[in-house]
VOPAGU-2260 file (C-alpha; in pm, 1 decimal, decimal comma):
REM VOPAGU-2260
SITE   aa  ch    i         X         Y         Z
SITE  MET   A    0    2366,5   -8200,6    -933,5
SITE  PRO   A    1    2059,9   -8422,5    -559,4
SITE  ASN   A    2    2302,1   -8666,6    -668,2
SITE  PRO   A    3    1920,0   -8439,1    -689,1
SITE  PRO   A    4    2321,4   -8281,8    -994,5
SITE  ALA   A    5    2574,8   -8445,6    -902,1
SITE  PRO   A    6    2701,5   -8458,6    -701,1
SITE  THR   A    7    2959,8   -8506,8    -440,5
SITE  GLN   A    8    3217,2   -8577,7    -707,2
SITE  PRO   A    9    3129,8   -8400,4   -1032,2
SITE  ALA   A   10    3438,1   -8517,2   -1220,8
SITE  PRO   A   11    3568,9   -8860,7   -1314,4
SITE  LEU   A   12    3826,2   -9010,6   -1082,6
SITE  PRO   A   13    4157,4   -9123,3   -1225,2
SITE  ALA   A   14    4111,7   -9422,8   -1452,7
SITE  SER   A   15    4243,1   -9669,9   -1198,8
SITE  THR   A   16    3970,4   -9579,8    -947,6
SITE  ALA   A   17    3683,0   -9462,3   -1165,9
SITE  LYS   A   18    3334,3   -9563,9   -1054,3
SITE  PRO   A   19    2994,1   -9545,5   -1228,3
SITE  ALA   A   20    2800,6   -9226,9   -1165,5
SITE  PRO   A   21    2507,0   -9272,9    -921,0
SITE  ALA   A   22    2154,5   -9296,6   -1067,1
SITE  GLU   A   23    2011,2   -9008,7    -857,9
SITE  GLY   A   24    2222,4   -8778,4   -1034,3
SITE  PRO   A   25    2309,3   -8480,8    -894,0
SITE  ARG   A   26    2398,3   -8585,8    -516,6
SITE  PRO   A   27    2463,7   -8219,6    -434,3
SITE  PRO   A   28    2798,8   -8129,1    -274,2
SITE  ALA   A   29    2754,2   -8048,4      91,4
SITE  VAL   A   30    2848,5   -7680,2      80,9
SITE  GLN   A   31    2696,2   -7477,3     360,8
SITE  ALA   A   32    2938,2   -7188,9     406,4
SITE  PRO   A   33    2729,6   -6882,5     502,7
SITE  ALA   A   34    2771,2   -6559,6     312,2
SITE  ALA   A   35    3019,4   -6322,6     468,1
SITE  ALA   A   36    2861,7   -6077,5     707,0
SITE  GLY   A   37    2808,5   -5730,7     576,5
SITE  LYS   A   38    2868,0   -5827,2     213,8
SITE  SER   A   39    2615,6   -5798,8     -62,3
SITE  ALA   A   40    2770,4   -5996,7    -344,1
SITE  PRO   A   41    2600,0   -6051,4    -676,3
SITE  SER   A   42    2435,1   -6391,3    -695,6
SITE  VAL   A   43    2476,0   -6677,7    -935,7
SITE  THR   A   44    2152,5   -6787,0   -1101,9
SITE  PRO   A   45    2058,1   -7093,7   -1306,6
SITE  SER   A   46    2104,6   -6898,9   -1628,5
SITE  ALA   A   47    2478,4   -6903,4   -1557,4
SITE  ALA   A   48    2490,4   -7269,4   -1661,1
SITE  PRO   A   49    2573,9   -7305,9   -2030,3
SITE  ALA   A   50    2319,7   -7445,6   -2275,2
SITE  PRO   A   51    2422,8   -7788,5   -2405,5
SITE  SER   A   52    2528,9   -7811,1   -2766,4
SITE  LYS   A   53    2326,6   -8027,3   -3003,4
SITE  THR   A   54    2492,9   -8307,0   -3195,6
SITE  PRO   A   55    2306,2   -8436,9   -3501,1
SITE  ALA   A   56    2222,2   -8805,4   -3471,0
SITE  SER   A   57    2384,6   -8874,2   -3807,6
SITE  LYS   A   58    2716,7   -8707,0   -3726,5
SITE  PRO   A   59    3019,4   -8926,4   -3807,9
SITE  ILE   A   60    3265,5   -8967,1   -3521,3
SITE  ALA   A   61    3540,3   -9149,4   -3713,4
SITE  ARG   A   62    3628,1   -9282,6   -4056,2
SITE  VAL   A   63    3790,1   -9615,6   -4140,3
SITE  ALA   A   64    3884,6   -9716,4   -4495,2
SITE  GLY   A   65    3685,8   -9421,4   -4621,9
SITE  ARG   A   66    3365,8   -9527,7   -4439,3
SITE  ASP   A   67    3202,0   -9333,5   -4157,1
SITE  ILE   A   68    3148,6   -9463,6   -3806,1
SITE  ASP   A   69    2830,3   -9295,3   -3688,7
SITE  VAL   A   70    2755,9   -9178,6   -3334,9
SITE  SER   A   71    2460,5   -9421,1   -3330,4
SITE  GLU   A   72    2704,8   -9711,1   -3364,5
SITE  LEU   A   73    2895,9   -9591,0   -3059,8
SITE  LEU   A   74    2572,8   -9561,6   -2860,7
SITE  ASP   A   75    2469,3   -9910,1   -2970,3
SITE  LEU   A   76    2806,8  -10046,1   -2856,4
SITE  TRP   A   77    2787,3   -9869,4   -2519,3
SITE  LEU   A   78    2433,7   -9991,7   -2456,9
SITE  HIS   A   79    2526,2  -10351,1   -2528,9
SITE  GLN   A   80    2849,5  -10344,2   -2330,0
SITE  ASP   A   81    2731,9  -10145,3   -2025,9
SITE  SER   A   82    2368,5  -10041,8   -2054,6
SITE  LEU   A   83    2340,0   -9962,9   -1681,6
SITE  GLN   A   84    2628,2   -9714,9   -1698,8
SITE  VAL   A   85    2482,6   -9547,5   -2007,9
SITE  LEU   A   86    2136,0   -9518,9   -1856,7
SITE  GLU   A   87    2278,5   -9395,3   -1525,1
SITE  SER   A   88    2472,7   -9127,9   -1711,8
SITE  LEU   A   89    2157,8   -9028,9   -1900,1
SITE  ASP   A   90    1970,4   -9013,9   -1570,7
SITE  HIS   A   91    2241,8   -8782,1   -1439,2
SITE  LEU   A   92    2185,2   -8548,8   -1734,4
SITE  VAL   A   93    1807,3   -8567,5   -1690,8
SITE  LEU   A   94    1836,1   -8485,6   -1323,9
SITE  GLY   A   95    2060,3   -8190,6   -1403,0
SITE  ARG   A   96    1810,6   -8054,4   -1651,4
SITE  LEU   A   97    1526,1   -8095,3   -1400,4
SITE  VAL   A   98    1734,7   -7903,6   -1146,7
SITE  LEU   A   99    1792,4   -7617,0   -1388,8
SITE  ALA   A  100    1423,4   -7605,1   -1483,1
SITE  GLU   A  101    1301,9   -7598,7   -1124,0
SITE  ALA   A  102    1574,4   -7362,2   -1001,3
SITE  GLY   A  103    1484,3   -7129,6   -1287,6
SITE  ARG   A  104    1114,6   -7143,2   -1198,2
SITE  LEU   A  105    1196,9   -7061,7    -837,2
SITE  ALA   A  106    1450,8   -6794,4    -940,1
SITE  VAL   A  107    1705,8   -6954,0    -706,2
SITE  GLN   A  108    2019,1   -6749,0    -651,7
SITE  VAL   A  109    2350,9   -6880,6    -521,5
SITE  ASP   A  110    2609,9   -6666,0    -348,0
SITE  PRO   A  111    2919,1   -6647,1    -574,1
SITE  GLU   A  112    3142,3   -6723,2    -276,9
SITE  LYS   A  113    2958,7   -7051,2    -220,9
SITE  SER   A  114    2980,9   -7133,5    -589,6
SITE  GLU   A  115    3355,1   -7069,5    -593,3
SITE  LYS   A  116    3407,0   -7273,1    -276,8
SITE  ALA   A  117    3214,9   -7568,6    -423,7
SITE  TYR   A  118    3434,5   -7555,3    -734,3
SITE  GLN   A  119    3755,4   -7534,5    -531,7
SITE  ASP   A  120    3638,6   -7825,2    -312,7
SITE  ALA   A  121    3575,0   -8035,5    -624,4
SITE  VAL   A  122    3922,5   -7956,7    -757,9
SITE  ALA   A  123    4081,0   -8032,5    -420,9
SITE  ALA   A  124    3902,3   -8369,4    -398,4
SITE  ILE   A  125    4033,1   -8478,3    -738,5
SITE  GLU   A  126    4383,8   -8351,6    -662,9
SITE  LYS   A  127    4382,1   -8546,3    -335,8
SITE  THR   A  128    4298,5   -8866,1    -525,1
SITE  LEU   A  129    4567,8   -8790,0    -781,1
SITE  SER   A  130    4827,4   -8732,6    -510,7
SITE  THR   A  131    4764,6   -9086,0    -386,1
SITE  LYS   A  132    4719,7   -9271,1    -714,0
SITE  ARG   A  133    4952,7   -9069,3    -935,4
SITE  PRO   A  134    5197,9   -8872,9    -721,4
SITE  GLY   A  135    5347,4   -8570,0    -889,9
SITE  VAL   A  136    5079,4   -8552,0   -1160,6
SITE  THR   A  137    4881,5   -8227,8   -1157,7
SITE  LEU   A  138    4513,0   -8211,9   -1241,8
SITE  ASP   A  139    4573,2   -8029,8   -1570,0
SITE  ARG   A  140    4844,3   -8272,7   -1674,1
SITE  TYR   A  141    4623,4   -8570,8   -1590,4
SITE  VAL   A  142    4331,5   -8428,3   -1788,2
SITE  ASP   A  143    4558,3   -8349,3   -2083,1
SITE  GLU   A  144    4768,2   -8666,2   -2094,8
SITE  ALA   A  145    4552,8   -8938,4   -1935,4
SITE  LEU   A  146    4204,8   -8828,0   -2038,3
SITE  GLY   A  147    4306,0   -8658,8   -2362,3
SITE  LEU   A  148    4085,1   -8360,5   -2286,1
SITE  ASP   A  149    4131,8   -7984,9   -2280,7
SITE  PRO   A  150    4213,8   -7887,3   -1917,8
SITE  VAL   A  151    4043,0   -7549,0   -1957,8
SITE  ARG   A  152    3719,7   -7708,4   -2080,7
SITE  TYR   A  153    3746,5   -7969,3   -1807,6
SITE  ARG   A  154    3767,2   -7703,4   -1538,4
SITE  GLU   A  155    3468,1   -7528,2   -1693,3
SITE  TYR   A  156    3280,5   -7857,3   -1665,8
SITE  LEU   A  157    3380,3   -7887,1   -1300,6
SITE  ARG   A  158    3258,8   -7533,8   -1231,6
SITE  ASP   A  159    2925,9   -7595,8   -1405,8
SITE  GLU   A  160    2872,3   -7923,7   -1218,2
SITE  SER   A  161    2951,9   -7753,3    -888,2
SITE  LEU   A  162    2696,6   -7482,0    -958,2
SITE  ARG   A  163    2433,2   -7737,6   -1056,6
SITE  GLY   A  164    2501,1   -7919,1    -730,3
SITE  LEU   A  165    2431,4   -7604,0    -530,2
SITE  LEU   A  166    2117,5   -7534,5    -733,1
SITE  ALA   A  167    2005,3   -7893,2    -676,6
SITE  GLU   A  168    2037,9   -7856,5    -300,4
SITE  ARG   A  169    1825,8   -7544,9    -302,9
SITE  ALA   A  170    1564,3   -7668,0    -549,3
SITE  VAL   A  171    1511,0   -7992,9    -357,6
SITE  ARG   A  172    1508,6   -7837,6     -11,3
SITE  THR   A  173    1274,7   -7556,1    -122,5
SITE  TRP   A  174    1027,2   -7813,7    -252,9
SITE  VAL   A  175    1045,5   -8008,8      73,3
SITE  LEU   A  176     993,2   -7700,8     290,6
SITE  GLU   A  177     704,7   -7578,8      73,8
SITE  SER   A  178     530,8   -7918,9      92,1
SITE  GLU   A  179     301,3   -8070,1     352,5
SITE  ARG   A  180     547,1   -8285,2     544,6
SITE  ALA   A  181     613,0   -8471,5     865,8
SITE  GLU   A  182     926,2   -8472,2    1080,8
SITE  VAL   A  183     964,1   -8835,1    1184,0
SITE  ARG   A  184    1183,5   -9099,8    1341,2
SITE  VAL   A  185    1170,9   -9460,8    1228,8
SITE  ILE   A  186    1252,9   -9805,7    1356,8
SITE  VAL   A  187    1295,8  -10082,9    1101,4
SITE  VAL   A  188    1337,5  -10446,9    1203,4
SITE  LYS   A  189    1366,4  -10760,5     995,4
SITE  THR   A  190    1185,4  -11021,8    1204,5
SITE  GLU   A  191     852,1  -11050,0    1377,6
SITE  GLU   A  192    1032,8  -11134,0    1700,8
SITE  ASP   A  193    1227,1  -10805,4    1685,6
SITE  SER   A  194     902,0  -10626,2    1607,2
SITE  ARG   A  195     757,5  -10758,9    1934,3
SITE  LYS   A  196    1071,4  -10649,4    2120,6
SITE  VAL   A  197    1028,7  -10295,3    1984,6
SITE  ALA   A  198     659,4  -10287,3    2075,6
SITE  ASP   A  199     731,0  -10415,2    2427,9
SITE  ALA   A  200    1011,0  -10161,3    2483,1
SITE  LEU   A  201     794,4   -9871,3    2369,0
SITE  ALA   A  202     501,9   -9993,1    2580,1
SITE  ALA   A  203     735,3  -10003,4    2880,5
SITE  GLY   A  204     812,3   -9633,4    2830,7
SITE  GLU   A  205    1156,2   -9650,6    2670,0
SITE  ALA   A  206    1222,4   -9348,0    2448,8
SITE  PHE   A  207    1168,6   -9408,9    2077,8
SITE  ALA   A  208    1516,4   -9275,1    1994,6
SITE  ASP   A  209    1678,7   -9514,1    2243,0
SITE  VAL   A  210    1488,2   -9812,3    2106,2
SITE  ALA   A  211    1589,7   -9709,8    1754,6
SITE  LYS   A  212    1957,0   -9695,4    1851,7
SITE  ARG   A  213    1933,7  -10036,0    2018,2
SITE  LEU   A  214    1714,9  -10236,7    1781,5
SITE  SER   A  215    1661,8  -10064,5    1445,5
SITE  ALA   A  216    1825,8  -10215,1    1137,7
SITE  ASP   A  217    1793,0   -9888,2     947,4
SITE  GLY   A  218    2091,1   -9660,0     882,8
SITE  SER   A  219    1917,6   -9389,7    1085,5
SITE  ALA   A  220    1958,7   -9591,3    1407,7
SITE  LYS   A  221    2272,6   -9402,1    1511,8
SITE  ASP   A  222    2068,9   -9078,0    1500,4
SITE  GLY   A  223    1787,4   -9219,2    1707,4
SITE  GLY   A  224    1585,8   -9306,6    1397,6
SITE  ARG   A  225    1573,5   -8953,6    1263,7
SITE  VAL   A  226    1522,2   -8940,3     886,2
SITE  PRO   A  227    1471,7   -8648,9     645,1
SITE  PRO   A  228    1123,0   -8494,4     628,2
SITE  VAL   A  229     857,8   -8718,0     474,4
SITE  VAL   A  230     640,1   -8535,5     223,3
SITE  LYS   A  231     273,5   -8630,5     208,5
SITE  GLY   A  232     226,8   -8882,9     -67,5
SITE  ASP   A  233     146,3   -9243,6    -148,1
SITE  THR   A  234     456,0   -9420,3     -14,7
SITE  PRO   A  235     419,1   -9661,6     280,9
SITE  ILE   A  236     616,8   -9439,7     518,2
SITE  SER   A  237     421,3   -9131,6     410,5
SITE  ARG   A  238      84,2   -9299,8     457,6
SITE  LEU   A  239     182,9   -9419,4     804,5
SITE  ALA   A  240     329,0   -9080,8     900,9
SITE  PHE   A  241      10,8   -8895,8     806,2
SITE  LEU   A  242    -219,5   -9149,6     971,8
SITE  THR   A  243     -31,5   -9103,6    1300,1
SITE  ASP   A  244     -90,0   -8809,6    1533,7
SITE  VAL   A  245     197,6   -8580,3    1626,5
SITE  GLY   A  246     381,6   -8720,4    1926,8
SITE  LYS   A  247     243,2   -9069,5    1870,7
SITE  VAL   A  248     392,0   -9389,5    1729,7
SITE  GLY   A  249     248,9   -9565,6    1426,5
SITE  GLY   A  250     305,8   -9927,8    1335,5
SITE  PRO   A  251     427,0  -10189,2    1317,5
SITE  GLN   A  252     355,7  -10192,9     946,1
SITE  TYR   A  253     491,8  -10482,1     742,3
SITE  GLU   A  254     650,5  -10368,6     416,3
SITE  LYS   A  255     910,3  -10534,9     192,3
SITE  SER   A  256    1023,6  -10800,5     440,9
SITE  SER   A  257    1054,5  -10547,7     724,0
SITE  TRP   A  258     845,8  -10410,7    1006,9
SITE  LEU   A  259     823,7  -10032,2    1026,9
SITE  PHE   A  260     752,3   -9811,5    1329,4
SITE  VAL   A  261     717,0   -9434,3    1287,6
SITE  LYS   A  262     714,2   -9163,1    1553,1
SITE  VAL   A  263     582,7   -8829,3    1430,6
SITE  ASP   A  264     772,1   -8545,6    1596,0
SITE  ALA   A  265     607,3   -8255,4    1409,8
SITE  ARG   A  266     417,9   -8143,5    1101,5
SITE  PRO   A  267     560,6   -7797,9    1024,1
SITE  GLU   A  268     361,4   -7544,4     830,5
SITE  PRO   A  269     470,8   -7532,2     465,9
SITE  LEU   A  270     665,4   -7226,6     355,1
SITE  HIS   A  271     514,0   -6993,7      97,4
SITE  GLY   A  272     651,1   -6721,7    -126,9
SITE  ASP   A  273     917,4   -6650,0    -384,5
SITE  TRP   A  274    1285,7   -6736,1    -342,9
SITE  LYS   A  275    1349,8   -6403,4    -170,2
SITE  ASP   A  276    1084,8   -6500,3      87,5
SITE  VAL   A  277    1210,1   -6854,1     157,7
SITE  ALA   A  278    1584,2   -6823,9      88,2
SITE  ALA   A  279    1685,0   -6757,2     449,1
SITE  ALA   A  280    1494,0   -7060,6     576,7
SITE  VAL   A  281    1631,1   -7281,7     299,1
SITE  GLU   A  282    1991,1   -7172,8     356,0
SITE  SER   A  283    1955,2   -7218,5     731,0
SITE  SER   A  284    1818,8   -7570,2     686,2
SITE  LEU   A  285    2105,4   -7660,2     450,1
SITE  THR   A  286    2354,4   -7541,7     711,0
SITE  GLU   A  287    2183,7   -7765,4     965,5
SITE  ARG   A  288    2181,2   -8073,8     740,4
SITE  PRO   A  289    2264,4   -8149,2     375,6
SITE  VAL   A  290    2007,7   -8279,0     129,8
SITE  ALA   A  291    1954,6   -8653,3     172,2
SITE  ASP   A  292    1875,3   -8922,7     -82,6
SITE  LEU   A  293    1523,5   -8960,1      60,4
SITE  GLU   A  294    1450,2   -8597,5     -21,5
SITE  VAL   A  295    1578,7   -8634,8    -377,1
SITE  SER   A  296    1380,0   -8956,0    -429,0
SITE  GLN   A  297    1060,6   -8775,6    -323,2
SITE  TRP   A  298    1138,4   -8464,5    -530,9
SITE  LYS   A  299    1236,0   -8630,4    -857,3
SITE  PRO   A  300     903,8   -8795,3    -958,9
SITE  VAL   A  301     722,1   -8469,2    -888,6
SITE  MET   A  302     962,4   -8284,2   -1118,2
SITE  VAL   A  303     933,6   -8553,1   -1387,4
SITE  ALA   A  304     555,0   -8509,9   -1379,1
SITE  ARG   A  305     586,7   -8131,2   -1378,5
SITE  TYR   A  306     829,7   -8091,4   -1666,6
SITE  GLY   A  307     807,5   -8419,3   -1857,7
SITE  VAL   A  308    1097,2   -8649,7   -1945,1
SITE  ASP   A  309    1137,5   -8854,6   -2262,7
SITE  VAL   A  310    1453,6   -9065,3   -2300,3
SITE  SER   A  311    1332,0   -9266,5   -2599,7
SITE  PRO   A  312    1547,6   -9065,3   -2846,8
SITE  LEU   A  313    1862,0   -9227,3   -2702,4
SITE  LEU   A  314    1728,1   -9577,2   -2758,1
SITE  GLU   A  315    1596,8   -9489,1   -3101,6
SITE  MET   A  316    1932,0   -9340,2   -3198,6
SITE  ALA   A  317    2097,4   -9670,9   -3105,2
SITE  GLY   A  318    1835,5   -9868,7   -3296,6
SITE  GLN   A  319    1664,0   -9995,1   -2983,5
SITE  ARG   A  320    1292,2  -10009,2   -2914,8
SITE  ALA   A  321    1172,9   -9768,3   -2647,0
SITE  ARG   A  322     993,8   -9945,0   -2360,2
């Protein structure tokens, strides 16, 4: 879960290095191992993920001097001590549920070998951290003694998160490939003077990718300005990309203290069909490049509108007013 969830690291790190979970939830683990040639293995589908258990809002979680401490009190404490962490964790759960809903609608199937590899990679990543921070401590021992959790249940959690990550990759990328989109490169500069330098270099015939590498302040500069596909929508980059002809450069457009140039390389035809019709193209594209944050950020609001999300029960349970 991509994190769409999760996911590059679906499990908590050891306590000494633990970090808050990212808001985009599942950044999906970059697992692109192709299925073995000649094999026809059964696939893993979204239904393989377990349904979450329901905990009544009034359930006591502890008793002191004969009086209950309710789960709502714990939520209230968490929200007041670290509301961002709580809301980021909730967002992670929401994203995971959106992934399962969309993957189920698409009937996405994941090769069991890929699912197993993603799980083993997750275990290996945690064990590598443990070997540095707590030499000689195994994963199961750490989970049992340091986290106070059941190692078997913990590994089940890891496996489920790994599967959700793979489903997230496929749900997000399928949506992108089935959408009207533009393949673009960008140059982002912070000053008007740099904007003029970019315009002059392009007018002199210098390749857009070379100018991007030399002058762009965006993280895509090292790749010649190449960014993930931009889906047609109402964002500034999308509007500019779809107002610019293929092969041409749009901009500069001033947006959020930066000047933006866009070169449109292509506008591929959207894919159509069921999962069985698009699976090969989706898997091939994932092998070429993993799902990027830009793709997840475009996919998520569409899924929220499609399926609906209401997080007010958490705030109400903690006695807070939903906003």
